[in-house]
PALUM-924016 format. One line per field, with one value per residue: z, x, y of N, C-alpha, C, O, CB in turn. Coordinates in pm, 1 decimal, always signed. Each point is the difference from the previous one (the first is absolute). Glycine has a CB too. Layout:
N
n.zz: c(Z ...)
n.xx: c(X ...)
n.yy: c(Y ...)
ca.zz: c(Z ...)
ca.xx: c(X ...)
ca.yy: c(Y ...)
c.zz: c(Z ...)
c.xx: c(X ...)
c.yy: c(Y ...)
o.zz: c(Z ...)
o.xx: c(X ...)
o.yy: c(Y ...)
cb.zz: c(Z ...)
cb.xx: c(X ...)
cb.yy: c(Y ...)
//
This chain:
95
n.zz: c(-1168.5 -335.1 +299.9 -243.5 +257.5 +161.6 +154.6 +186.9 +250.2 +174.6 +294.7 -284.1 +283.9 -3.3 +178.3 +159.8 +32.2 +104.4 -206.2 +212.0 -201.7 +58.8 +182.1 -177.9 -81.5 -160.3 -156.8 +293.2 -281.9 -223.7 +148.6 -110.4 -131.7 -69.8 -137.4 -207.1 -133.0 -71.0 -214.2 -145.7 -47.8 -121.0 +263.1 +46.4 +235.5 +91.4 +306.8 +78.7 +34.5 -541.1 -39.9 -218.1 -34.9 +185.6 -182.3 -315.5 +90.4 +42.1 -60.5 +274.1 +252.5 +227.9 +346.6 -271.5 +184.1 -367.1 -67.3 +7.5 -206.5 -112.5 -145.9 -57.5 -221.1 +185.7 +27.4 +270.8 +6.0 +334.2 +76.0 +291.4 +201.7 -7.4 +218.7 -21.0 -206.6 +146.0 +309.5 -375.4 -195.1 -236.6 -169.5 -233.7 -70.2 -28.6 +190.8)
n.xx: c(+22005.9 -296.4 -93.6 -256.5 -73.7 +23.1 -294.1 +69.5 -36.9 -121.7 -292.0 -93.8 +296.3 -170.0 +239.3 -208.6 +289.4 -207.0 +92.2 -80.3 -74.6 -149.0 -136.0 +288.8 -255.7 +285.2 -167.9 +181.1 -102.4 -232.1 +177.0 -267.8 +327.8 -220.7 -257.3 +273.8 +4.3 -462.6 +58.7 +313.9 -179.1 -320.1 +21.5 -432.8 +115.9 +61.0 +61.6 -50.3 -117.9 -176.1 +288.4 +77.8 -277.8 -69.2 +169.6 -194.4 -235.1 +29.7 -206.3 +88.3 -169.4 +70.6 +279.3 +45.6 +111.1 +171.3 -217.7 +279.9 -110.9 +327.1 -80.2 +378.0 -68.9 -301.1 -73.2 +15.7 -357.9 +84.4 -285.1 -11.9 -245.4 -177.1 +135.0 -293.2 -184.3 +158.2 +12.3 +24.8 +231.4 +27.4 +297.2 -225.2 +51.8 +274.0 +256.6)
n.yy: c(-5050.7 +17.7 -160.5 +9.5 -15.2 +242.0 -299.5 +361.5 -296.3 +234.6 +46.8 +192.9 -58.9 +287.7 +92.0 +265.9 +33.9 +148.5 +123.7 +120.5 -26.4 -367.7 -250.3 -38.3 -241.9 -33.1 -245.9 -139.5 -123.1 +38.2 +200.5 +223.4 -264.5 -240.2 +154.5 +27.0 -309.7 -59.5 +296.1 -111.1 -402.7 +159.3 -222.2 -67.8 +220.1 -398.7 +218.1 -250.9 +323.3 +34.5 +181.3 -43.3 -103.8 +327.2 +103.8 -119.2 +39.6 -321.9 -104.7 -42.7 +269.6 -133.0 -25.1 -193.6 -214.4 +261.2 -221.9 +34.6 -329.0 +21.2 -313.8 +18.3 +226.1 +129.4 +263.9 -19.6 -123.2 +148.4 -81.9 +268.9 -291.3 +360.3 -262.1 +8.3 -65.1 -235.7 -117.1 -120.9 +266.4 -285.3 +149.5 +4.4 -323.1 +80.7 -145.2)
ca.zz: c(+72.4 -16.2 +38.5 +4.7 +171.3 +129.5 +98.6 +130.6 +91.5 +62.2 +86.1 -57.9 +129.5 -46.4 +62.9 +24.0 +88.7 +43.2 +55.7 +5.1 -114.1 -90.1 +25.5 -114.3 +49.0 -90.0 +13.1 +49.6 -41.6 -174.6 -35.9 -95.3 -87.3 -44.0 -76.4 -103.5 -131.7 -26.5 -147.3 -127.7 -73.1 -33.4 +32.2 +76.7 +195.8 +79.9 +152.0 +55.0 +158.1 -52.9 -9.7 -128.0 -124.0 +101.8 -50.0 -159.3 -61.0 -100.9 +39.9 +94.6 +66.1 +84.0 +70.1 -103.2 -15.6 -144.8 -130.0 -106.8 -77.2 -113.4 -46.5 -105.0 -141.5 +15.9 +48.6 +142.6 +8.5 +166.5 +8.8 +122.4 +54.2 +107.5 +225.0 +71.8 -15.5 -2.3 +114.6 -8.1 -125.4 -72.3 -70.5 -166.1 -95.2 -101.0 +56.9)
ca.xx: c(-54.5 -179.9 -78.1 -92.8 -69.1 +149.1 -88.3 +46.7 -8.2 +72.5 -15.8 +98.4 +104.2 +21.8 +43.5 -13.5 +75.9 -42.6 +67.8 -86.0 -126.0 -60.0 +36.2 +6.8 +19.4 +43.4 -45.9 +112.5 +17.2 +123.9 +81.7 -106.1 +102.0 -13.8 -156.7 +11.1 +173.5 -106.5 -117.9 +39.0 +29.9 -90.8 +18.9 -135.1 +11.0 -112.1 +52.2 -112.9 -120.7 -87.0 +9.4 -7.5 -85.1 -94.1 +64.5 -18.5 -112.9 +41.4 -121.5 +76.1 +9.3 -103.1 +128.1 -15.8 +133.9 +58.8 +55.5 +84.6 +35.6 +52.8 -1.2 +100.0 -18.7 -97.1 -13.0 -17.6 -157.2 -4.5 -101.7 +43.4 -145.8 -28.3 +53.5 -89.3 -194.1 -33.3 +136.7 +73.5 -35.8 +40.6 +25.8 -108.8 +19.7 +30.7 +125.2)
ca.yy: c(-96.1 +78.7 -103.5 +29.3 -7.4 -47.9 -37.2 +63.8 -32.5 +88.2 +150.8 +107.2 +124.1 +99.8 +53.9 +199.2 +145.8 +172.4 +165.6 +110.8 +56.2 -88.3 -146.7 -68.3 -185.9 -93.7 -105.3 -80.5 -138.2 -7.1 +143.6 +81.0 -46.9 -114.1 -4.6 +146.3 -109.8 -150.2 +78.4 +75.6 -120.1 -36.8 -96.1 -5.6 +61.3 -26.2 +14.2 -89.7 +79.3 +56.5 +128.5 +72.4 -24.3 +109.8 +170.5 -1.2 -29.4 -156.5 -92.5 -70.8 +64.3 -67.2 -86.1 -142.8 -84.8 -89.9 -124.2 +38.9 -86.5 +7.7 -133.0 +30.6 +36.4 +85.7 +137.8 -40.4 +74.3 +90.9 +7.3 +28.8 -79.2 +93.6 -41.9 -4.2 -39.6 -147.1 -47.8 -164.9 +8.6 -103.4 +62.6 -28.0 -62.4 +67.5 +71.4)
c.zz: c(-69.4 +18.9 -60.3 +103.7 +142.8 +110.9 +132.0 +134.3 +113.8 +73.9 -105.8 +162.1 -53.5 +110.8 +39.4 +138.2 -52.4 -3.1 +57.8 -70.0 -100.4 +87.6 -142.3 +16.8 -126.8 -4.3 +77.4 -88.4 -47.0 +16.9 -130.3 -114.0 -78.9 -65.0 -123.4 -96.1 -12.9 -146.8 -115.9 -109.3 -104.1 +13.0 +82.0 +169.9 +81.0 +160.9 +32.8 +102.1 -171.5 -32.6 -64.9 -112.1 +40.6 -43.9 -144.5 -55.7 -110.7 -3.3 +100.0 +124.1 +136.5 +100.5 -87.0 +3.3 -218.7 -12.5 -63.5 -24.1 -130.6 -39.5 -93.3 -134.6 +10.4 +56.6 +73.6 +55.3 +180.6 -45.1 +178.4 +83.1 +104.9 +136.2 +100.0 -21.0 -2.3 +80.5 -37.1 -134.5 -148.3 -120.2 -134.7 -82.6 -56.7 +60.8 +77.6)
c.xx: c(-207.9 -72.7 -143.0 -154.8 +46.5 -178.9 +94.8 -79.9 +3.8 -133.2 +73.3 +65.8 +12.2 +58.9 -85.9 +61.0 -20.2 +36.4 -88.6 -101.4 -91.4 +9.4 +24.1 -40.2 +41.3 -51.9 +128.2 +20.2 -138.9 +9.5 -84.8 +138.8 -45.9 -128.2 +64.7 +68.9 -114.8 -63.0 +75.4 +18.3 -150.7 -32.2 -181.0 +41.0 -59.6 +94.9 -94.9 -81.0 -15.8 +47.8 +4.0 -86.5 -118.6 +51.8 +38.3 -91.8 -47.9 -84.7 +52.8 +40.9 -26.0 +163.5 -49.5 +130.9 -1.5 +13.6 +81.3 +45.8 +68.2 +53.1 +128.7 -16.1 -150.8 -13.1 -69.6 -180.5 +11.3 -119.4 +10.4 -213.3 -38.4 -71.0 -146.7 -157.6 -24.5 +63.3 +58.9 +44.1 +98.4 +53.5 -69.4 +82.5 +163.8 +157.2 +59.3)
c.yy: c(+79.0 -91.7 +64.2 +23.3 +15.3 -16.8 +69.2 -28.8 +53.8 +88.6 +67.2 +90.0 +135.2 +63.0 +217.2 +30.7 +118.1 +111.2 +85.6 +45.4 -127.9 -142.9 -56.3 -175.5 -46.0 -163.6 -90.3 -98.4 -20.1 +137.8 +36.6 -69.3 -132.8 -13.8 +65.0 -90.5 -105.6 +112.2 +19.0 -167.3 -29.1 -130.2 +24.4 -5.0 -126.1 +34.3 -62.1 +68.3 +119.8 +132.5 +53.7 -11.6 +106.0 +102.6 +7.0 +4.0 -147.9 -61.8 -56.7 +107.5 -0.4 -69.8 -143.8 -69.0 -23.1 -138.1 +46.4 -161.4 +16.2 -171.2 +53.1 +6.2 +29.7 +125.7 -16.3 +41.3 -32.5 +21.2 +44.5 -39.8 +144.3 -77.1 +10.1 +15.2 -146.3 -100.8 -118.7 +27.6 -95.1 +82.5 -88.3 -77.0 +6.6 -6.4 -201.5)
o.zz: c(+36.1 -83.4 -29.5 -1.7 +60.8 -20.4 +37.2 +27.5 +78.7 -94.3 -66.8 +85.8 -122.5 +107.0 -74.2 +118.4 -110.3 +100.9 +20.5 +31.1 -81.2 +107.4 -105.4 +97.8 -109.1 +99.5 -34.2 -33.9 +66.0 +67.0 -71.4 -88.3 -123.1 -79.6 -107.0 -120.1 -108.6 -122.7 -106.6 -121.6 -114.5 -87.7 +21.2 +71.9 -30.1 +10.8 -50.1 +78.0 +43.6 -73.8 -8.2 -101.9 -85.5 -64.4 -37.2 -116.8 -100.9 +16.4 +26.7 +46.4 +57.7 -38.8 -71.7 -1.8 -77.2 +60.7 -29.4 +87.8 -100.3 +83.0 -30.9 -60.8 -92.3 +45.0 -5.8 -29.3 +64.3 -110.8 +72.5 -41.3 +58.5 +55.6 +55.3 +76.1 +15.8 -47.5 +63.5 -81.1 +8.0 -33.9 -20.3 +8.5 +10.2 -76.8 +63.3)
o.xx: c(-64.4 -7.5 -9.0 -111.0 +79.2 -117.5 +106.9 -95.4 +78.0 -69.9 +96.0 -64.0 -0.3 -43.7 -59.7 +10.2 +0.5 -3.9 -117.9 -115.8 -87.2 +59.9 -63.5 +17.9 -37.0 -50.5 +111.7 +114.4 -76.1 -63.1 -60.4 -35.3 -0.7 -11.5 -30.7 -17.8 +23.4 -2.7 -58.5 +18.1 -5.6 -53.8 -36.5 +45.2 -115.5 +121.4 -111.4 -74.6 +60.6 -64.9 -68.5 +6.2 -81.2 -59.9 +93.7 -9.9 -65.4 -103.9 +105.1 +113.2 -80.1 +113.0 -97.5 +116.7 -80.2 +84.8 -13.1 +49.1 -56.9 +50.9 +12.5 -37.9 -21.6 +105.2 -98.1 -52.5 +78.6 -52.7 +83.3 -115.5 +84.8 -109.5 -71.6 -95.1 -104.8 +108.1 +81.9 -55.7 +120.6 -62.9 -23.8 +122.7 +86.1 +95.4 +104.7)
o.yy: c(+98.5 -90.3 +119.2 +53.1 -71.9 +30.5 -48.5 +72.9 -53.6 +37.2 -38.6 +60.8 +13.0 -42.3 +78.1 -32.2 +54.5 +70.5 -28.7 +28.2 +31.0 -6.6 +5.4 -72.5 +43.5 -52.0 +38.7 -29.9 +70.7 +81.8 -80.0 -78.2 -2.1 -93.3 -52.6 +20.2 -53.0 -9.5 -19.6 -5.0 -44.9 -67.6 +115.6 -89.1 +29.9 +17.4 -14.9 -59.0 +97.8 +74.2 +102.0 +68.8 +35.3 +86.1 +70.7 +37.7 -26.0 +64.0 +58.3 -13.3 +73.6 +29.4 -22.7 +39.2 -52.3 -65.4 +118.8 -71.0 +43.1 -75.3 +118.5 -100.1 +78.6 +45.3 -74.2 +107.4 -69.5 -10.4 -54.3 +10.3 +67.4 +8.7 -83.5 +18.3 -62.6 -34.8 -66.5 -74.0 -23.4 +100.2 -119.1 +4.4 -87.4 -11.8 -13.4)
cb.zz: c(+253.3 -84.2 +259.8 -169.1 -179.3 -12.3 -169.6 -182.1 -200.3 -90.0 +349.4 -378.9 +205.2 -277.7 -32.8 -244.5 +171.8 -7.5 -197.2 +36.9 +47.3 -348.3 +330.5 -165.7 +292.8 -74.2 -180.4 +253.3 +96.7 -292.1 +163.2 +232.6 +286.6 +238.8 +311.2 +274.0 +234.0 +458.7 +249.0 +263.6 +344.0 -13.2 -30.8 -295.4 +3.3 -205.5 +96.9 -116.8 +387.3 +176.9 +102.8 +165.0 +21.9 +279.3 +266.9 +113.1 +147.7 +23.6 -226.6 -248.3 -240.2 -174.3 +377.8 -177.2 +423.9 -83.5 -20.5 -21.2 +219.9 -31.6 +48.8 +202.0 -32.9 -58.6 -137.0 +71.9 -362.5 +212.1 -315.6 -42.9 -49.0 -255.8 -49.0 +8.8 -180.8 -151.7 +137.0 +229.5 +134.3 +126.3 +175.6 -37.9 -37.2 -11.3 +21.1)
cb.xx: c(+348.2 +17.3 +162.9 +279.8 -168.5 +496.0 -234.8 +173.3 -38.3 +310.4 -91.3 -113.1 +181.5 -116.0 +284.0 -268.1 +179.3 -45.3 +264.8 +269.8 +274.4 +11.7 -83.1 +171.4 -166.3 +238.4 -294.6 -151.6 +266.7 -20.7 +338.8 -146.5 +175.5 +161.5 -190.2 +54.3 +324.9 -106.6 -87.9 +148.6 +194.3 +80.0 +376.6 -181.7 +40.8 -290.8 +229.6 +210.6 +84.8 -88.3 +113.3 +178.7 +144.9 +15.6 +25.5 +136.8 +108.7 +291.3 -214.8 -22.6 +74.3 -418.3 +144.1 -283.0 +52.8 +37.8 -161.7 +34.3 -101.1 +12.1 -298.1 +139.6 +216.7 -156.8 +134.3 +367.9 -265.1 +278.7 -162.4 +426.5 -14.5 +80.2 +365.6 +293.0 +45.0 -154.1 -184.8 -101.1 -215.6 -103.6 +231.0 -250.5 -351.6 -340.3 -224.0)
cb.yy: c(-164.9 +249.7 -217.3 -124.2 -59.6 +199.4 -201.6 +105.2 -55.1 -44.1 -6.4 -23.3 -192.5 +32.0 -340.7 +78.7 -166.4 -152.3 +42.4 +2.9 +210.9 +150.9 -35.5 +278.0 -104.4 +222.6 +10.1 +71.9 -156.7 -276.4 +25.3 +378.4 +109.8 +22.2 +91.4 +237.7 +52.3 -167.2 +179.1 +294.6 -60.8 +234.1 -164.8 -58.4 +272.4 -234.4 +212.6 -138.4 -102.1 -215.0 -115.0 -69.4 -318.3 -188.5 -27.8 -123.7 +292.9 -108.3 -106.5 -160.1 -19.1 -100.5 +150.6 +64.4 -131.1 +234.4 -219.6 +358.5 -113.6 +366.3 -240.4 +19.7 -229.2 -221.1 +191.7 -49.6 -4.2 +146.4 -116.6 +240.5 -411.7 +185.3 +267.7 +32.7 +266.0 +91.7 +153.3 -117.7 +277.7 -292.0 +242.1 +230.4 +126.1 +163.3 +401.4)
//
């Protein structure tokens, strides 16, 4: 499997455990292994909460609805709306 695009509809969930000498924090969802595998396959990753894009400094670094159009035999087209900035977002004609 070699995806060109992955959409993760989630808020980041973490688990924190405090030990006497340090605090451990790990991702519960999406799991680091999943995002690392998608990065290795060079997939474009979009999250609805914008957390991945913000952490990586990518465009689309905001919360928003992800619109994905997949036509048979064609390259998928996508965009991410900035729902918080526009109460009634309209998808661009390119999508």
